[in-house]
C-alpha angles and dihedrals in degrees: 000000000000110000114199098184138015111215123199110204113180151154108215117158096173097033098244097110089046092055092051093052091047089062085071090073088071093054102043119063095207139088112294122210123187125213110187110196095179104094121083091246089060090073086084098047117123120192134176127190133192139213093275093057127086117206128201112199115200131183142150118249116246113195093333093309142090108271110265090230092057092045090056093049092048090066090082096043108096135180134192102217085315116171113235144172129213126221121188119187121200140174101248096276111092137305093203111166098357099102094044091049092050091046090054092046093050094046090050089054095054101268128130109218111212099171144009139190139190111212125193114228137171109289110258095220106028099038094185087071110091089350113192095016136173084055130176093284091050092050091055088054092048092050089048090052091053089048090054090050090055090052091051092050089053089049090054088054093054099038101031087218135112115201118218110267116232120204132168122264138085142234134269086048118232113273113278108242123193107212117222093237103135113158120226130213125241132212088269090074111118095188092243086152095219088130089051091055096045103040106119093218104032093247098144119085112246092209095044112024091187088070119081126185104234092198092058099038114101096191093242092146094224093130090051093052098046101041106118091207096043086235098145127074144140117272112262094245093054091047091051092049090049092051091049093049092048098038093116090057090061094057101056138048115227120199128223118260133208135200119200 
């Protein structure tokens, strides 16, 4: 199969998923185009891809599911029998139904998933969990996954056939739970409004950046990561509860998995 362009379509509040998809540029000798669906303005983005495109979809796992924000933005991302691959990143707990859900979303939008992977990354909230990942071993795996995708694309060219991709997960999907992880601002906040501009869901007040709409906030931690004054964080009690809930994820090392 002759791929004219490689498209990276992703939701990546803390930048980790984005960095993993960008490793694909080393493996594919074709033009690479990025479509970042993270910013609030991306809620209006409409994209359409053809048979000569190859799309990599990347997203973090939220509670074993595809983030609701990414699901909503995927409604206007269409393919025309476009081959695609799915990459779920998660913080060493579980990815549960996320790959199956994304497979069903992409197929419903006209894409033909030919591969998928679940990659362990540093946890976005409790950063001591899977700290430093993806590490060197993970990157070898990621590059190997991209290599396998290239082989499968060539096989499509010779066989003119795309086998049905099988990934773990079950329906009905596990209940989508929105965690109460809304960051708060400290006295160090200078009201630079960078967090206002970069919040994926427009949850931070433009007139008073210290105020966050808890109903809108998705707990993605983007504002915490990008604040130049490190003036945003989770309250200590919520952080303690999060550590307790995820304590088992700190004790083991899970390895990435691929499905081709």
